[in-house]
Every structure is written in structure tokens, then in C-alpha cells.
C-alpha positions, 0 to 999 in steps of 0.5 A: 788314651788314643783321643787324647793323643788324636786330639793333641796331635790334630792341634799340632797339625792345625798350628803346622798347617797355619803356621805354614799358610801364615808363612807363605802369606806373609813372604809372598805378600808384595811390600807396598812400594810408595814409589817405583823403585829402579832395580838392575840385574847385571849380567851373570847375576845368580837367582840367588844373588838377584834374591838377596839384592831385592830383600837388601832392597826391601822389595821382597820379604824373603829371598828363600820364597823368592828362589822358591817360587822361581823354581816353581815357575820355571824361570830359575834360569831364565831371569834377564840382566837389564834395569827395570822399574819395579812398583808393587807387584806379588812375587809371581809377577815379579818374577814374571817381569824379570822373566821378560826383560827390561822394558822400553821406557817411553820419554819425550823431549819438550821443545825449549828444553836445554841440554841439562834438562833433557839429561835430568829427565833422561836420569829420572826415568833410569834411562842414563846416569847423570851427566852422561849427556855432557860428556858426550862429544858430537864428532863421534856422531859425524857419520849421522849428524851433518854439524857434529863435526862442528858442533862443540856440544850437544846443546840445541842438537837433540830433537825434540820428539817422543822416544822409546829406550831401554833403562841403563842404556849407554848415552851413545845409544841414546845420542845417536838415536836422537841425532838420527832424529834431528838429522831427518828434521834438519834435512825437512827444514833446509830443503835442497839448499846446501850448506856449510856445517858452519851454516847449518849451526848457525841456523840451529842457533838462531832456531833455538833462540826463536824456541825461546823467544816466540810461541808463533810460527809466523812471528817466527819467521818475522823475528828470524828476519829481524835476526839476520837484519840486525847481524848484517847491520852489526847491531847486537841482538839482545836477545832476552833468552840467551841472556838468562841461558848464559847466566845459568851456565854457571849457576847449575841445577837451580838456576836463579837469575841475578837481577843484574843478569844483563849486566854479566858479561858471558859469550851469551850476553847478546846485549854487550857482545854482537853476533850470535851466542856461541852454541843453541840455547835450546833444542828447537822444533821444527817449526823453530828450524823452519823459521830459521831457514825461511825468515820473512824480511820486514820493515821492523827492526824490534819485537817483544812477546806479551807473556800474558797472552804470547803475542808477538808485537813488532816495531820499526823504531826503538821509541816505538818499541820502548812505548809497548815495552811500557805496555806489555811488560812492564805493566 
């Protein structure tokens, strides 16, 4: 009788231990995420609320096991608010990550990016909410930005470089950091010469045109000289990149320029309107800024860049320019 009871007790004990081990294995095994998930811990959130939110987002399997693990590891009250990028990890690793606090995100703004593209980049990395950059007025940063009292938008003012930001940052924090860097680059490009805010802004506009039109620094200086010459002659700049930018301003995120884009009468159509476009069309590199401040005078009045090689070809007359278009553009 004793042996039979002992046998039954042993079976029950094994089942209980096995079930417990199986449950532990199930609830502590991480959910395999197909892609990283942006998760926010709000200030004041309790460990129970965080656990429930993680469970609802299908990042963990059990809120209870999360709370128990946080308690056993000594992190019950030390999970920090912020925005996190969570990938597949163990429960222990997840709790450790939340106890360390948000980590900075490294992001690179590439020369030639528009404000819309920069906004999208920062949104995709979880740094800002969509559209944040386009609601910020430059004038609030005039203490750190010499042209911000004149500029009407941030287009062209955000310096291309690599930055580190926390996810969930405010647009003001991000913009101020970038503009401080932009001001340093602008100071390098302009040297010791004094300019009015309007003159500086016009230089940035020209630099943005150079950025989108010409890849090489020496060629940018020659094209800058052509732009200034055309402005002096009251001649249309006829810069394709500006026209395309103007067509995309109203087209939205997925801009596909129509075939008759050059007939669209926008402030950026430099074929139909004389003078500079009203704003920059992209974020210029330091080379483009330098070229805008130090143009090279020449006898040229026309240029085109071979899309196949990146080589810029210069012409003195329209007939010469038109012949080169047939060779390099319309082939």
C-alpha cells in the first residue's frame, strides 16, 4: 500500500515539477519578433502597467512572469520612462534594457535631403512623430541660427551630418542640436566677411541648388559663378532641380513629376520666373556652401551634368549647350 502511494505521489510530483518547468520555459522564452518594435514607457508607469502594455503588444508572453522577473532581479521599481526599440531578447535582457533607460539613436542626414525626407527619416527611427519638423518655426532659434530670423521654414537649414538623439525627443530639442551644427558649418563657409541675414539665406538657397545639380566641388564653384552671372543679367536660372522640387511640394510623399512639369507655374519654376527660388530646395553640404560663398568667374553661361558619369560640361553659348544636351542628356 505504501509503495503504491509513494508511486502515485512520485508521479504527481514529477508532473507538477515538469509542468512548472514547462510553464517557466514557455513564459520566459522571448516572443520571436519579425522586426524591432518601438515601445514607450510613460513617466509614472508602474511595473504592472508596463507588463500589461508589453503583453498587449505581444512582446512578452505573461505580465505576471515579467513582474516576478523584475522583482527577483531587483529592478521592480527601476524601469525608466522613455522610448525604446525592442527586438527579440530574453525576459532578463528586456528588463535590463528597460532599467538602463533609453539609448541614443545614431542617425545620418545625407546631403541633398529635403525637409520632408529628414522628417520621414527621424520618424522611422522613432526620434520624432511624423510631421514634427514641418511645424517648427525657425524664428524661435534665432539665438543659435543667424538666418532663422529671416527664413520662413527649416528647409535647407538642417546640416547634413551624423547625430545621436533619444527616441521620443521633442522637435525643438532635435532642431536646436542640428541648427547649432549648421551654424558652425555656415561660419566656416562664409569666413570673416559680414553678410546680412537675407544675404546669408540667399547663399544657402544657392548652395542647395548646387547640391542637387552638381556633384564635384570645383564644378560647383563654376556653376555658382554662372548663377550669379545669370542673376546679374536678369536671366532665368533654368535650374531643373528647383522646378522638380516645386512640383513635389504639393504632390506629397510619393512625388512623381508629370511630363509637363516645366509648365507648372510655381515659385520654384526657374524657367518661368526670374531670380532665386523663395527657399532652399535641400540640405546643402559644406562643399556646396563653400562654393556659394566662393564662386569662380568664367566666360560660361550654360552647364549640364552628364547623369551617367557625373561630369559637368560647360558652354559659352546656347547653341553649344544645346548640342551637348543632344550628346549627354538625350542619348
